[in-house]
C-alpha positions as CSV (number, residue, x, y, z in Angstrom):
1,X,15.8,26.0,17.6
2,X,15.2,22.3,17.9
3,X,11.7,20.7,18.0
4,X,11.0,17.1,19.0
5,X,7.7,15.4,18.6
6,X,8.8,11.7,18.0
7,X,8.5,11.0,21.7
8,X,8.1,13.6,24.5
9,X,7.2,17.0,23.1
10,X,10.2,19.2,23.7
11,X,11.7,22.4,22.3
12,X,15.2,23.9,22.7
13,X,16.4,27.4,22.0
14,X,20.2,26.9,21.9
15,X,21.0,24.9,25.0
16,X,17.9,25.9,26.9
17,X,14.7,23.8,27.0
18,X,11.6,25.8,26.8
19,X,8.6,25.5,29.1
20,X,5.7,24.8,26.7
21,X,2.9,25.7,29.1
22,X,-0.6,24.2,29.4
23,X,-1.4,20.7,28.0
24,X,-3.7,22.1,25.4
25,X,-1.1,24.7,24.3
26,X,1.3,21.9,24.0
27,X,-1.2,20.0,21.9
28,X,-1.5,22.9,19.5
29,X,2.3,23.0,19.1
30,X,2.4,19.2,18.5
31,X,-0.3,19.5,15.8
32,X,1.6,22.3,14.1
33,X,4.8,20.2,14.3
34,X,3.4,17.1,12.7
35,X,2.4,19.4,9.8
36,X,5.4,21.7,9.9
37,X,5.5,23.9,6.8
38,X,1.8,23.4,6.0
39,X,-1.1,25.5,7.3
40,X,-3.4,23.7,9.8
41,X,-7.0,24.9,9.5
42,X,-8.7,26.2,12.6
43,X,-11.5,23.6,12.6
44,X,-8.9,20.8,12.7
45,X,-7.1,22.6,15.6
46,X,-10.3,22.9,17.5
47,X,-11.3,19.3,16.9
48,X,-7.9,18.1,18.1
49,X,-7.9,20.2,21.2
50,X,-11.5,19.5,22.3
51,X,-12.3,16.2,20.4
52,X,-15.7,17.3,19.1
53,X,-16.9,19.2,22.2
54,X,-15.3,22.7,21.9
55,X,-16.4,25.5,24.1
56,X,-18.0,28.7,22.6
57,X,-14.7,30.5,23.1
58,X,-12.5,27.8,21.4
59,X,-11.2,30.0,18.6
60,X,-10.2,32.8,21.0
61,X,-8.5,30.3,23.2
62,X,-6.5,28.9,20.3
63,X,-5.5,32.4,19.3
64,X,-4.3,33.1,22.9
65,X,-2.3,29.8,22.9
66,X,-0.7,30.8,19.5
67,X,0.2,34.2,20.8
68,X,1.9,32.7,23.8
69,X,3.9,30.2,21.8
70,X,4.9,33.0,19.3
71,X,6.3,35.1,22.2
72,X,8.0,32.0,23.7
73,X,9.8,31.3,20.4
74,X,10.7,35.0,19.8
75,X,11.0,36.7,23.2
76,X,11.7,40.1,21.8
77,X,8.8,40.2,19.5
78,X,6.7,43.4,19.8
79,X,3.0,43.0,20.7
80,X,0.8,41.9,17.7
81,X,3.8,41.5,15.5
82,X,3.4,38.4,13.2
83,X,7.0,37.0,13.8
84,X,8.6,34.5,11.6
85,X,7.9,31.2,13.4
86,X,4.3,30.7,14.1
87,X,2.5,32.4,11.2
88,X,-1.2,33.2,10.8
89,X,-2.7,31.8,7.7
90,X,-6.2,32.2,6.3
91,X,-8.3,30.1,8.6
92,X,-5.5,28.6,10.6
93,X,-1.8,28.6,11.6
94,X,1.5,27.4,10.2
95,X,4.8,26.6,12.0
96,X,7.7,27.6,9.8
97,X,10.8,25.4,10.4
98,X,13.5,23.8,8.3
99,X,14.2,20.1,8.1
100,X,17.2,20.2,10.5
101,X,15.1,21.9,13.2
102,X,12.3,19.2,13.5
103,X,13.0,15.6,14.3
104,X,9.9,14.5,12.3
105,X,11.1,16.4,9.2
106,X,14.6,14.8,9.6
107,X,13.0,11.4,10.0
108,X,11.0,11.8,6.8
109,X,14.0,13.1,4.8
110,X,16.1,10.1,5.9
111,X,13.2,7.7,5.2
112,X,12.8,9.2,1.7
113,X,16.6,8.6,1.1
114,X,16.0,5.0,2.3
115,X,13.2,4.5,-0.2
116,X,15.3,5.9,-3.0
117,X,18.0,3.4,-2.1
118,X,15.4,0.7,-2.2
119,X,14.2,1.8,-5.6
120,X,17.7,1.7,-7.0
121,X,18.5,-1.7,-5.6
122,X,20.8,-0.7,-2.8
123,X,19.4,-2.5,0.3
124,X,22.6,-1.9,2.4
125,X,22.3,1.9,1.9
126,X,18.5,1.7,2.5
127,X,19.0,-0.1,5.8
128,X,21.5,2.6,6.9
129,X,19.1,5.4,6.1
130,X,16.1,3.7,7.7
131,X,18.1,3.0,10.9
132,X,19.3,6.6,11.1
133,X,15.7,7.8,10.6
134,X,14.3,5.5,13.3
135,X,17.0,6.5,15.7
136,X,15.0,9.7,16.1
137,X,12.0,7.8,17.5
138,X,12.2,8.2,21.2
139,X,8.8,6.9,22.4
140,X,5.1,7.5,21.9
141,X,4.5,10.4,19.6
142,X,3.8,13.8,21.3
143,X,4.0,12.5,24.8
144,X,3.0,15.3,27.2
145,X,-0.2,16.4,25.5
146,X,-3.7,15.3,26.6
147,X,-4.5,11.7,25.8
148,X,-7.7,12.7,23.9
149,X,-5.6,15.0,21.6
150,X,-3.1,12.2,20.9
151,X,-6.0,10.1,19.5
152,X,-6.2,12.7,16.6
153,X,-5.7,11.2,13.1
154,X,-2.5,13.3,12.5
155,X,-0.6,11.8,15.4
156,X,-1.9,8.3,14.6
157,X,-0.7,8.9,11.0
158,X,2.8,9.7,12.3
159,X,2.8,6.5,14.3
160,X,1.8,4.5,11.2
161,X,4.7,6.2,9.3
162,X,7.1,5.0,12.0
163,X,5.7,1.4,11.9
164,X,5.8,1.2,8.1
165,X,9.3,2.6,8.0
166,X,10.3,0.0,10.6
167,X,8.9,-2.7,8.3
168,X,10.9,-1.4,5.3
169,X,14.0,-1.2,7.5
170,X,13.5,-4.8,8.6
171,X,13.1,-6.0,5.0
172,X,16.2,-4.1,3.8
173,X,18.3,-5.3,6.8
174,X,17.2,-8.9,6.2
175,X,18.4,-8.6,2.6
176,X,21.9,-7.3,3.4
177,X,22.6,-9.0,6.7
178,X,22.0,-6.1,9.1
179,X,19.3,-7.6,11.1
180,X,21.0,-6.8,14.4
181,X,20.9,-3.1,13.7
182,X,17.1,-3.0,13.3
183,X,16.1,-5.5,16.0
184,X,15.6,-2.9,18.8
185,X,13.3,-0.7,16.7
186,X,11.4,-3.7,15.4
187,X,10.8,-4.7,19.0
188,X,9.6,-1.2,19.8
189,X,7.2,-1.1,16.8
190,X,5.8,-4.5,17.7
191,X,4.9,-3.1,21.2
192,X,3.1,-0.2,19.5
193,X,1.1,-2.4,17.3
194,X,0.8,-5.7,19.1
195,X,-1.7,-7.2,16.6
196,X,0.0,-6.1,13.4
197,X,0.7,-9.4,11.7
198,X,2.9,-8.0,9.0
199,X,5.1,-6.3,11.5
200,X,5.3,-9.3,13.8
201,X,6.3,-11.5,10.8
202,X,9.3,-9.2,10.4
203,X,10.0,-9.4,14.1
204,X,10.1,-13.2,13.9
205,X,12.3,-13.1,10.9
206,X,14.7,-10.5,12.4
207,X,15.1,-12.5,15.6
208,X,15.9,-15.6,13.6
209,X,18.4,-13.7,11.4
210,X,20.1,-12.5,14.7
211,X,20.5,-16.2,15.7
212,X,17.7,-16.0,18.3
213,X,15.6,-18.8,16.9
214,X,14.0,-19.7,20.2
215,X,13.0,-16.1,20.9
216,X,11.6,-15.9,17.3
217,X,9.4,-18.9,18.0
218,X,8.3,-17.5,21.3
219,X,7.5,-14.2,19.7
220,X,5.3,-16.0,17.2
221,X,3.5,-17.8,20.0
222,X,2.9,-14.6,21.8
223,X,1.2,-12.9,18.9
224,X,-0.7,-16.0,18.0
225,X,-2.2,-16.0,21.5
226,X,-3.0,-12.3,21.4
227,X,-4.7,-12.7,18.0
228,X,-6.9,-15.5,19.4
229,X,-7.7,-13.7,22.6
230,X,-8.3,-10.2,21.2
231,X,-9.8,-10.9,17.7
232,X,-10.6,-14.6,17.8
233,X,-8.5,-15.2,14.7
234,X,-5.5,-17.3,13.7
235,X,-2.3,-15.9,12.1
236,X,-2.6,-15.0,8.5
237,X,-0.4,-16.2,5.6
238,X,2.4,-13.8,6.0
239,X,3.0,-14.4,9.7
240,X,2.5,-18.2,9.3
241,X,5.0,-18.2,6.5
242,X,7.6,-16.5,8.7
243,X,7.0,-19.0,11.4
244,X,7.4,-21.9,9.0
245,X,10.6,-20.5,7.6
246,X,12.0,-20.2,11.2
247,X,10.9,-23.8,12.0
248,X,12.6,-25.1,8.9
249,X,15.7,-23.0,9.8
250,X,15.5,-21.2,6.5
251,X,16.3,-17.9,8.2
252,X,19.8,-17.9,9.6
253,X,22.5,-15.4,10.6
254,X,24.0,-13.9,7.4
255,X,27.1,-15.6,6.1
256,X,28.8,-15.8,2.7
257,X,27.2,-18.2,0.3
258,X,28.9,-20.1,-2.5
259,X,27.6,-19.4,-6.0
260,X,25.3,-22.1,-7.5
261,X,26.7,-23.4,-10.8
262,X,24.4,-24.2,-13.7
263,X,23.8,-27.8,-14.3
264,X,23.4,-27.1,-18.0
265,X,26.5,-25.0,-19.0
266,X,25.9,-25.3,-22.7
267,X,22.2,-24.5,-22.6
268,X,21.1,-21.4,-24.6
269,X,17.4,-21.3,-25.2
270,X,15.6,-18.2,-26.6
271,X,12.2,-18.1,-24.9
272,X,9.4,-16.0,-26.3
273,X,6.5,-16.5,-24.0
274,X,4.7,-13.1,-23.9
275,X,0.9,-13.5,-24.2
276,X,-0.7,-11.8,-27.2
277,X,-1.1,-8.0,-27.0
278,X,-4.7,-6.7,-26.7
279,X,-6.0,-5.3,-30.0
280,X,-8.2,-2.9,-28.1
281,X,-5.7,-1.5,-25.7
282,X,-6.1,2.3,-25.3
283,X,-4.6,5.1,-23.3
284,X,-2.3,4.8,-20.3
285,X,0.1,7.1,-21.9
286,X,1.4,8.5,-18.6
287,X,1.8,5.0,-17.1
288,X,3.7,3.8,-20.3
289,X,6.0,6.8,-20.1
290,X,6.6,6.0,-16.4
291,X,7.5,2.4,-17.2
292,X,9.8,3.5,-20.1
293,X,11.6,6.0,-17.8
294,X,12.1,3.2,-15.2
295,X,13.6,0.8,-17.7
296,X,15.8,3.5,-19.1
297,X,17.1,4.2,-15.7
298,X,17.7,0.5,-15.2
299,X,19.6,0.3,-18.5
300,X,21.8,3.2,-17.5
301,X,22.9,1.2,-14.4
302,X,23.0,-2.2,-15.9
303,X,26.3,-3.0,-14.2
304,X,24.8,-2.4,-10.7
305,X,24.8,-5.3,-8.3
306,X,21.0,-5.6,-8.2
307,X,18.7,-6.3,-11.1
308,X,15.7,-4.1,-12.1
309,X,12.2,-5.1,-11.2
310,X,8.8,-3.4,-11.7
311,X,5.7,-3.9,-9.6
312,X,2.4,-3.0,-11.2
313,X,-0.3,-3.1,-8.5
314,X,-4.0,-2.1,-8.3
315,X,-7.5,-3.2,-7.7
316,X,-9.2,-6.1,-9.5
317,X,-10.2,-5.2,-13.0
318,X,-8.0,-2.1,-13.3
319,X,-6.0,-3.4,-16.2
320,X,-2.7,-4.5,-14.6
321,X,-2.1,-7.5,-16.9
322,X,-3.2,-5.6,-20.0
323,X,-0.7,-2.8,-19.3
324,X,2.1,-5.1,-18.4
325,X,1.6,-7.2,-21.6
326,X,1.2,-4.2,-23.9
327,X,4.3,-2.5,-22.5
328,X,6.3,-5.8,-22.5
329,X,5.7,-6.1,-26.3
330,X,6.9,-2.6,-26.8
331,X,10.2,-3.2,-25.0
332,X,10.7,-6.9,-25.9
333,X,13.5,-5.9,-28.5
334,X,15.5,-4.5,-25.6
335,X,15.8,-8.1,-24.2
336,X,17.5,-10.0,-27.0
337,X,17.8,-13.2,-24.9
338,X,14.0,-13.7,-24.7
339,X,10.9,-13.2,-22.6
340,X,9.5,-15.5,-19.9
341,X,5.9,-15.5,-18.6
342,X,4.4,-17.2,-15.6
343,X,0.7,-16.9,-14.6
344,X,1.0,-17.2,-10.8
345,X,-2.7,-17.6,-10.2
346,X,-2.5,-15.5,-7.0
347,X,-6.2,-14.6,-7.2
348,X,-7.6,-17.4,-9.3
349,X,-11.1,-18.6,-8.2
350,X,-10.4,-22.0,-9.9
351,X,-7.7,-23.1,-7.5
352,X,-4.7,-22.3,-5.3
353,X,-1.9,-20.0,-6.2
354,X,1.1,-21.5,-8.0
355,X,3.9,-22.6,-5.7
356,X,7.3,-20.9,-6.3
357,X,8.9,-24.3,-7.0
358,X,6.3,-25.1,-9.7
359,X,6.9,-21.7,-11.3
360,X,10.7,-22.2,-11.2
361,X,10.4,-25.6,-12.8
362,X,8.2,-24.1,-15.5
363,X,10.8,-21.5,-16.3
364,X,13.7,-23.9,-16.1
365,X,12.0,-26.2,-18.6
366,X,11.6,-23.3,-21.0
367,X,15.3,-22.5,-20.5
368,X,16.2,-26.0,-21.6
369,X,16.7,-27.9,-18.3
370,X,15.5,-31.5,-18.4
371,X,13.2,-32.5,-15.5
372,X,15.7,-35.1,-14.3
373,X,18.4,-32.4,-13.9
374,X,16.2,-30.1,-11.8
375,X,17.2,-30.1,-8.1
376,X,14.8,-30.5,-5.2
377,X,13.8,-27.5,-3.0
378,X,12.9,-23.9,-3.8
379,X,16.4,-22.5,-2.9
380,X,18.2,-25.0,-5.2
381,X,15.8,-24.4,-8.0
382,X,16.1,-20.6,-7.6
383,X,19.9,-20.9,-7.6
384,X,19.9,-22.8,-10.9
385,X,17.4,-20.4,-12.4
386,X,19.5,-17.4,-11.6
387,X,22.7,-19.1,-12.8
388,X,21.1,-19.7,-16.2
389,X,20.1,-16.0,-16.4
390,X,23.6,-14.8,-15.5
391,X,25.0,-12.6,-18.3
392,X,21.8,-12.6,-20.3
393,X,19.2,-10.0,-21.0
394,X,15.8,-11.6,-20.4
395,X,12.4,-10.0,-19.6
396,X,10.4,-12.0,-17.0
397,X,6.7,-11.3,-16.6
398,X,5.3,-12.6,-13.3
399,X,1.5,-12.1,-13.6
400,X,-1.1,-12.1,-10.8
401,X,1.2,-12.6,-7.8
402,X,-0.4,-13.4,-4.4
403,X,2.4,-12.3,-2.0
404,X,6.0,-11.6,-1.5
405,X,7.0,-15.2,-0.6
406,X,5.6,-16.4,-3.9
407,X,7.5,-13.7,-5.9
408,X,10.9,-13.4,-4.2
409,X,12.5,-16.7,-5.4
410,X,11.4,-15.8,-9.0
411,X,13.2,-12.5,-9.2
412,X,16.3,-12.5,-11.4
413,X,19.6,-11.7,-9.8
414,X,21.5,-10.8,-13.0
415,X,22.0,-7.2,-14.1
416,X,20.4,-6.7,-17.5
417,X,17.3,-8.8,-16.7
418,X,14.0,-7.2,-15.9
419,X,11.2,-8.7,-13.9
420,X,7.7,-7.2,-14.2
421,X,5.3,-8.3,-11.4
422,X,1.6,-7.6,-11.4
423,X,-0.5,-8.0,-8.2
424,X,-3.6,-6.9,-6.5
425,X,-1.5,-6.4,-3.3
426,X,1.0,-3.7,-2.7
427,X,3.8,-6.1,-1.9
428,X,6.0,-3.6,0.0
429,X,8.6,-6.3,0.7
430,X,9.1,-6.8,-3.1
431,X,9.7,-3.0,-3.3
432,X,12.3,-3.3,-0.6
433,X,13.9,-6.0,-2.7
434,X,14.5,-3.4,-5.4
435,X,11.2,-3.3,-7.4
436,X,10.1,0.1,-8.7
437,X,6.3,0.4,-7.9
438,X,3.6,1.7,-10.2
439,X,0.1,1.8,-8.5
440,X,-2.5,1.7,-11.2
441,X,-5.7,3.8,-10.9
442,X,-8.9,3.5,-13.0
443,X,-8.6,5.1,-16.5
444,X,-8.8,8.8,-17.0
445,X,-12.1,10.0,-18.6
446,X,-10.3,10.5,-21.9
447,X,-8.7,7.0,-21.8
448,X,-12.0,5.4,-20.8
449,X,-13.7,7.1,-23.8
450,X,-11.0,5.9,-26.1
451,X,-11.2,2.3,-24.8
452,X,-15.0,2.3,-25.2
453,X,-14.6,3.7,-28.8
454,X,-12.2,0.9,-29.7
455,X,-14.7,-1.7,-28.5
456,X,-18.0,-0.4,-29.8
457,X,-17.0,2.1,-32.4
458,X,-16.3,5.8,-32.4
459,X,-19.4,6.5,-34.4
460,X,-21.7,5.1,-31.8
461,X,-20.1,7.2,-29.1
462,X,-20.2,10.3,-31.2
463,X,-23.9,9.7,-32.0
464,X,-24.9,9.5,-28.3
465,X,-22.3,11.4,-26.3
466,X,-24.4,11.8,-23.1
467,X,-25.2,8.1,-22.9
468,X,-21.5,7.3,-23.5
469,X,-20.5,9.6,-20.6
470,X,-23.1,8.0,-18.3
471,X,-21.8,4.5,-19.1
472,X,-18.2,5.6,-18.4
473,X,-19.3,7.2,-15.1
474,X,-21.4,4.2,-14.0
475,X,-18.5,1.9,-14.8
476,X,-16.3,4.0,-12.6
477,X,-13.7,4.1,-15.5
478,X,-12.8,0.6,-14.5
479,X,-11.4,-1.3,-17.6
480,X,-13.1,-4.6,-16.6
481,X,-16.5,-3.0,-16.2
482,X,-16.1,-1.0,-19.4
483,X,-15.2,-4.2,-21.3
484,X,-18.3,-6.1,-19.9
485,X,-20.7,-3.3,-20.9
486,X,-19.0,-2.8,-24.3
487,X,-19.4,-6.5,-25.0
488,X,-23.2,-6.2,-24.2
489,X,-23.5,-3.1,-26.4
490,X,-21.6,-4.7,-29.2
491,X,-23.9,-7.8,-29.2
492,X,-27.0,-5.6,-29.5
493,X,-26.0,-3.1,-32.1
494,X,-29.6,-2.3,-33.0
495,X,-30.1,-1.0,-29.5
496,X,-29.1,2.7,-28.7
497,X,-26.4,3.3,-26.1
498,X,-29.1,5.1,-24.1
499,X,-30.7,1.7,-23.5
500,X,-27.4,0.3,-22.1
501,X,-27.0,3.4,-19.9
502,X,-30.5,3.0,-18.6
503,X,-29.8,-0.6,-17.7
504,X,-26.8,0.5,-15.6
505,X,-28.9,3.2,-14.0
506,X,-31.6,0.8,-13.1
507,X,-29.2,-1.7,-11.6
508,X,-27.6,0.9,-9.3
509,X,-26.9,-0.6,-5.9
510,X,-26.1,-4.0,-7.5
511,X,-23.4,-5.5,-9.7
512,X,-25.8,-7.6,-11.7
513,X,-25.2,-5.4,-14.8
514,X,-21.5,-6.3,-14.6
515,X,-22.1,-10.1,-14.3
516,X,-22.9,-11.4,-17.7
517,X,-24.4,-14.9,-18.1
518,X,-21.3,-16.3,-19.8
519,X,-19.2,-15.6,-16.7
520,X,-16.3,-14.9,-19.1
521,X,-15.8,-11.5,-17.4
522,X,-17.5,-10.9,-14.1
523,X,-16.9,-7.9,-11.9
524,X,-18.5,-9.5,-8.8
525,X,-16.4,-12.6,-9.2
526,X,-13.2,-10.6,-9.7
527,X,-13.8,-8.6,-6.5
528,X,-14.7,-11.7,-4.6
529,X,-11.3,-13.2,-5.4
530,X,-9.7,-10.3,-3.6
531,X,-12.2,-10.3,-0.7
532,X,-11.7,-14.0,0.0
533,X,-8.0,-13.5,0.9
534,X,-8.9,-11.0,3.7
535,X,-8.8,-11.9,7.4
536,X,-12.2,-12.1,9.0
537,X,-11.6,-8.8,10.7
538,X,-10.6,-7.0,7.5
539,X,-13.5,-8.6,5.6
540,X,-16.0,-7.3,8.2
541,X,-14.6,-3.8,8.1
542,X,-14.7,-3.8,4.3
543,X,-18.3,-4.7,4.4
544,X,-19.3,-2.2,7.0
545,X,-17.5,0.7,5.3
546,X,-20.3,0.5,2.7
547,X,-22.7,1.8,5.4
548,X,-20.8,5.2,5.6
549,X,-23.0,7.8,3.9
550,X,-20.2,10.0,2.5
551,X,-17.6,9.5,-0.2
552,X,-14.7,9.1,2.3
553,X,-14.2,8.3,5.9
554,X,-11.6,8.5,8.6
555,X,-10.1,5.8,10.8
556,X,-12.4,7.1,13.6
557,X,-15.5,6.5,11.4
558,X,-14.2,3.0,10.6
559,X,-13.6,2.3,14.3
560,X,-17.2,3.3,15.1
561,X,-18.7,1.2,12.3
562,X,-16.8,-2.0,13.3
563,X,-16.8,-1.2,17.0
564,X,-12.9,-1.4,17.1
565,X,-10.3,0.6,18.9
566,X,-9.1,3.5,16.8
567,X,-5.6,2.1,16.5
568,X,-6.8,-1.3,15.4
569,X,-9.1,0.3,12.8
570,X,-6.1,2.1,11.3
571,X,-4.2,-1.2,11.1
572,X,-7.1,-2.9,9.3
573,X,-7.6,0.0,7.0
574,X,-3.9,-0.2,6.1
575,X,-4.4,-3.9,5.3
576,X,-7.4,-3.0,3.0
577,X,-5.3,-0.3,1.4
578,X,-2.5,-2.8,0.7
579,X,-5.0,-5.1,-0.9
580,X,-6.3,-2.2,-3.1
581,X,-9.9,-2.7,-1.7
582,X,-9.7,0.8,-0.1
583,X,-7.7,3.8,-1.2
584,X,-6.1,6.6,0.9
585,X,-6.3,9.7,-1.3
586,X,-5.1,11.9,1.5
587,X,-3.4,11.0,4.8
588,X,-6.0,9.6,7.2
589,X,-8.8,9.8,4.6
590,X,-10.1,6.6,3.1
591,X,-12.4,5.9,0.1
592,X,-13.9,3.0,-1.9
593,X,-14.2,2.8,-5.7
594,X,-17.9,3.1,-6.6
595,X,-18.2,-0.5,-7.8
596,X,-16.3,-1.8,-4.7
597,X,-18.7,0.1,-2.5
598,X,-21.6,-1.6,-4.3
599,X,-19.9,-5.0,-3.8
600,X,-19.3,-4.2,-0.1
601,X,-23.0,-3.3,0.3
602,X,-24.1,-6.6,-1.3
603,X,-21.9,-8.5,1.1
604,X,-23.2,-6.5,4.1
605,X,-26.8,-7.4,3.1
606,X,-25.7,-11.1,3.0
607,X,-23.6,-11.2,6.2
608,X,-24.9,-8.6,8.6
609,X,-28.4,-8.8,10.1
610,X,-30.6,-5.7,9.9
611,X,-29.9,-5.2,13.7
612,X,-26.2,-5.4,13.2
613,X,-26.3,-2.8,10.3
614,X,-28.5,-0.5,12.4
615,X,-26.1,-0.8,15.4
616,X,-23.1,0.1,13.1
617,X,-24.9,3.1,11.8
618,X,-25.9,4.2,15.3
619,X,-22.3,3.9,16.5
620,X,-21.2,6.0,13.4
621,X,-23.8,8.7,14.0
622,X,-22.9,8.9,17.6
623,X,-19.1,9.2,17.0
624,X,-18.8,11.4,13.9
625,X,-20.9,14.6,13.3
626,X,-19.4,14.7,9.8
627,X,-20.7,11.2,9.0
628,X,-24.2,12.0,10.3
629,X,-24.6,14.7,7.6
630,X,-24.1,13.2,4.1
631,X,-23.8,16.7,2.7
């Protein structure tokens, strides 16, 4: 059998296309297909088929539809026999199919191969896999089922998969000169998400790389007008940067380039720029083992055409720099030609991010290039930098990166070198360039306890274990918050830990306890540096999410809170997820770290009037029975 859901819902048995019956019966099949191989609970089926207003007979109707589909797939099946295709599972149903039978499963398998090729520095192979995957996309997902059912989070999640894979395909194709192969699917994706700035930035770049500069500029103008008309906003940094590159004719049809020769052929400087390692670093054993495994894999393929790069990303205060520096010291001896370090100031409250040209000049100076010998322009500087790294084994630590455009010119192009990038943003385009990603979560409970013990003493923790556990919990296991509280406890050693725990308890609903007078470490300021880079629409949704009474929410909940179309809410939630201000612990399910929720609530109090907050809550209660009941 062949099942298709990436477009019109269709099923073939051999050469014969099957009649799938009533629209709601088709919706049941589509829901089972997008989760093929996994049981779908009955409540989710009922919610998808009747969008929150099921009849009393809903479960019996679903059973009848399932029986009809079962007999359709297996015509000779005896009555009441379970069959082998549509299986009854406790509380739901499961469609049993192999990868080659379902277009969505084939798409995911090919996309996974593309991501593996990206992770191993093979953009040409990645582009081929992504193009093959996206060739299975034939139109709007699950066409032919009721429109209300197509709004369900599962189908929306598949559309987001398609769009994200399109973005990865565009990035890989731009790297290896295959822009023409991905242009049709990038156009299609742009039609699906007409206000997705990240996607439209890739459309602009892809058109220019195909020699269609005028059309690229026209595409930018179209989305700029749409953003102004629909959202009242201007293009963000990524889309503006793509437009600027096209205007400057920095994106051209691929052609062979001549290698850049070093202006300092005899230069051989041994840099040693790593910042000091933390004396109180604790835990992160799993993450350190992951980093070691990645660099071992890179060493095993040191003759590959692409260099190794690691991207450590995560929310503000989660310890990205601490981990990167600690691990870099552990592996420094594997890079005998030295270590470079650049603080990129991507989220520095004191000033703008460091320009790539400034960072390149800084590293070239350390490598022994005199200022008068440095060329003008980022491309020429990057060419000289990479020429000087050729044939050497150097570790490059790029800390606190703002975006892909800032990082890309700084990545080495020589096998044997390793770049370690830290950022609060997910930087998917850097991953497409060959970086292996490591998304950093808050500390485990054991690691948080060990970190606290190093800072205030194991004896203090052992003396008041309950207070210690409460401190860890109220800090959300966030290294920055733990360090702030530990510094306060260490400065008042005569006070019991229970006093510190009580202060945190009393300040619940505020970040005041994590904002010391010295401002040396300030959780609120750290979060604010991430928040100020959001678009107005993303910032507003981030604030309003704090009004949700439960620990997690769906895109529908977010849409109600912000009074947005469901599709737009999903896009904005994706932007917040990439910025690590929101997490997506399960597909279609979003959550905030406890301290980020407090921060968002503070912002909501400051920016939304009581009437606006009340209206948002009313929309939420009216749209989501689950949200109305905090239990």
